[in-house]
C-alpha positions in Angstrom: 56.6 54.5 -148.8 56.9 54.6 -144.6 54.7 56.7 -142.6 55.8 59.0 -140.2 57.8 58.3 -137.6 55.8 58.6 -134.2 58.4 60.3 -131.6 57.2 57.6 -128.8 58.8 54.5 -130.9 61.8 52.6 -130.4 65.0 53.8 -133.0 66.5 50.1 -133.8 68.9 48.9 -136.5 66.4 46.8 -139.2 67.6 45.3 -141.9 67.0 45.7 -145.8 66.9 42.8 -148.5 69.6 44.4 -151.0 71.8 43.3 -153.9 75.1 42.8 -153.0 76.2 41.9 -149.4 78.2 39.0 -148.3 76.4 37.4 -145.2 78.8 35.1 -143.6 78.1 32.3 -140.9 79.4 32.7 -137.2 82.9 31.2 -136.8 81.2 28.8 -133.7 79.7 26.6 -137.0 83.2 25.5 -138.1 83.1 22.3 -135.9 80.0 21.1 -137.5 80.9 19.1 -140.3 84.2 21.3 -141.7 83.9 20.3 -145.3 80.0 21.4 -145.6 80.6 24.1 -143.8 83.2 25.7 -145.9 81.3 24.8 -149.0 78.3 26.2 -147.4 80.4 29.7 -146.4 81.8 29.5 -150.2 78.3 29.7 -151.3 77.4 32.4 -149.0 80.1 34.9 -150.6 77.3 35.0 -153.8 76.1 38.5 -153.2 73.1 38.4 -150.8 70.4 40.7 -150.4 70.5 42.2 -146.6 71.0 44.9 -144.3 69.2 48.2 -144.9 71.4 51.1 -146.3 74.6 49.1 -146.5 76.9 49.6 -148.9 78.4 47.0 -151.4 81.5 46.3 -149.1 80.9 44.4 -145.8 80.3 46.1 -143.2 78.1 46.9 -140.0 74.6 47.7 -140.6 73.5 51.4 -140.7 70.8 52.0 -137.8 67.5 53.1 -138.5 64.3 54.3 -137.4 61.1 52.7 -137.9 57.5 52.7 -136.2 54.8 52.7 -138.9 55.7 50.1 -141.7 52.5 51.0 -143.3 49.4 53.3 -143.3 48.0 51.1 -140.5 50.5 48.3 -139.1 53.0 49.7 -136.5 56.2 48.1 -135.3 57.9 48.5 -132.4 61.4 46.6 -130.7 61.3 45.8 -127.5 64.7 44.8 -125.8 64.7 41.6 -123.7 67.7 39.4 -122.0 71.2 40.6 -122.4 70.8 41.0 -126.6 67.3 39.5 -128.1 64.9 41.4 -129.8 61.1 41.1 -129.6 58.6 43.1 -131.6 55.2 44.9 -130.9 53.0 44.7 -134.0 50.1 46.8 -133.5 47.4 47.4 -136.2 45.7 51.3 -136.1 42.4 50.3 -137.5 41.7 47.2 -135.1 43.6 47.8 -132.1 45.1 44.5 -132.3 48.6 44.1 -130.9 50.7 41.0 -131.5 54.2 40.3 -130.5 57.2 38.4 -131.8 59.0 36.2 -130.0 58.8 37.4 -126.3 61.9 36.2 -124.6 60.5 37.2 -121.2 57.0 38.7 -120.2 57.9 42.0 -118.0 59.4 44.2 -121.0 56.6 43.5 -123.1 54.1 44.1 -120.6 55.6 47.5 -119.6 55.6 48.4 -123.2 52.0 47.4 -123.5 51.1 49.6 -120.4 52.7 52.8 -121.7 50.6 52.3 -124.7 47.3 51.0 -123.0 47.7 47.8 -125.3 46.0 44.7 -124.8 48.0 41.9 -126.4 46.1 39.8 -128.6 48.7 37.2 -130.4 51.8 35.8 -130.0 54.3 34.5 -132.8 56.9 32.4 -132.0 59.6 31.8 -135.3 61.0 28.7 -133.3 60.9 27.0 -129.8 63.9 28.5 -127.8 63.1 29.5 -124.2 64.5 33.0 -125.0 61.9 33.4 -128.1 59.1 31.9 -125.9 59.9 32.6 -122.3 57.3 34.9 -121.9 54.8 32.9 -123.7 52.7 31.5 -120.1 52.5 34.7 -118.4 51.6 37.2 -121.3 48.8 34.1 -122.1 47.7 34.2 -119.0 47.7 37.9 -118.3 45.9 38.6 -121.6 44.5 35.8 -122.5 46.5 36.0 -126.4 46.5 33.6 -128.6 50.1 31.2 -129.1 50.8 31.1 -132.8 53.9 28.8 -133.9 55.2 26.0 -136.2 53.0 22.6 -137.0 56.7 20.9 -136.3 57.5 22.9 -133.4 53.7 22.4 -131.6 55.3 20.0 -129.0 57.7 22.6 -128.1 56.0 26.0 -128.0 54.6 26.5 -125.2 50.8 27.4 -124.8 50.8 26.9 -128.6 47.1 27.7 -129.6 47.0 28.1 -133.6 49.4 25.9 -135.8 51.0 27.0 -139.4 53.2 25.3 -142.1 55.3 26.3 -144.8 53.0 28.1 -147.3 50.1 29.0 -145.3 48.8 32.6 -145.1 47.2 33.9 -141.7 45.3 37.1 -141.3 46.9 39.4 -138.6 43.8 42.2 -138.2 43.7 43.0 -142.0 47.3 42.5 -143.2 47.8 39.5 -145.0 51.0 37.0 -142.8 52.9 34.2 -145.1 54.4 31.5 -143.4 57.4 30.4 -144.5 60.1 27.5 -142.7 63.1 29.0 -142.5 65.1 25.8 -141.1 68.8 25.4 -140.3 69.0 26.9 -137.1 66.1 24.8 -135.8 63.9 22.0 -137.6 61.0 24.0 -137.2 62.3 27.3 -137.6 59.6 29.8 -139.5 59.8 32.9 -140.5 56.3 35.6 -140.6 56.6 37.7 -143.6 54.5 40.7 -144.1 53.9 41.4 -148.3 51.8 44.5 -147.6 54.1 45.9 -145.0 57.2 44.7 -147.0 58.7 43.1 -143.2 59.7 39.8 -142.7 60.8 38.3 -138.8 63.4 36.1 -139.1 64.2 35.0 -135.6 67.5 33.3 -135.6 67.6 32.3 -139.3 69.1 35.5 -140.7 71.3 38.4 -138.4 73.1 41.5 -139.5 76.5 40.3 -140.7 76.0 36.3 -140.1 73.7 33.6 -139.9 71.9 31.4 -136.8 74.3 28.5 -135.8 73.2 24.9 -137.2 71.7 23.6 -133.8 69.2 21.0 -135.3 69.5 21.7 -139.1 71.9 20.9 -142.0 74.3 23.4 -143.8 72.1 23.0 -147.1 69.0 23.7 -145.3 70.2 26.9 -143.8 71.3 27.7 -147.3 68.2 27.2 -148.6 66.6 29.1 -146.3 68.6 32.2 -146.8 67.9 31.4 -150.3 64.0 31.8 -149.9 64.8 35.1 -147.6 66.8 36.6 -150.8 64.3 36.2 -152.8 61.9 38.7 -151.5 61.8 41.9 -152.8 64.6 44.4 -152.5 62.3 46.8 -150.3 62.0 44.3 -147.9 62.5 45.0 -144.1 64.6 42.0 -142.2 63.5 42.0 -138.4 65.6 39.6 -136.7 65.8 37.8 -133.2 69.1 39.2 -132.0 71.5 41.9 -132.1 74.7 40.7 -132.6 76.8 43.8 -134.6 78.3 45.3 -131.5 80.4 42.1 -131.5 83.9 42.9 -132.7 83.6 42.5 -136.2 87.2 40.8 -137.1 85.3 37.8 -136.1 83.0 37.5 -139.0 86.2 39.3 -141.4 88.6 36.3 -140.6 86.3 33.9 -142.6 86.8 36.1 -145.7 90.4 35.5 -145.8 91.8 32.1 -146.9 91.9 28.9 -145.4 
């Protein structure tokens, strides 16, 4: 069950693993190995679990207000850059604080200062600068440990703790499962908190779409999405960008016969 929402926590859109919705890749992928991508898009037309509160018809996700995902873990969205989402994680019992994918340092520092929190961990889903741009300044300021994929260990600034697929790591008293979710990038990982019913998917999965294929293949992306789909139906999905304000027809056109 969700704990009572704290009034000072941000209201933000999240997604929930849910049967009966189709997720289509962005049209920018169509220039990449078209035959495979069209086949990939057809496979994605299989009902796919995502978008909290969505109906069985394809539409933009409803907004939901979530602060406490369990009795002791708080999750707060921090908006960065133009459309990036970083997430503060706060364990109430121990005071341990983490941030997922800090695009830049200043918004994170401001959010921490307002709550008098000290940063302990920085979790990166992948190496791109718009997800790691705040690493160096935050690490220098707070002494936080940077966590990332072993595949990306040479591309994530300031990495201290290397995690690989299938490994489990403890954030305070919360078990975190590391899931390789390549396709967008070669070393992309997602952080799954089973006890809090939450997964941080970075740029693998968004509302209404998945990430572009910058370093991976359609087969890898499909496998990654299927891994996320296999999680319990009440899993909340926290993605790395807000794209639902883009005109929806861009996505709906992909549903039309070629």
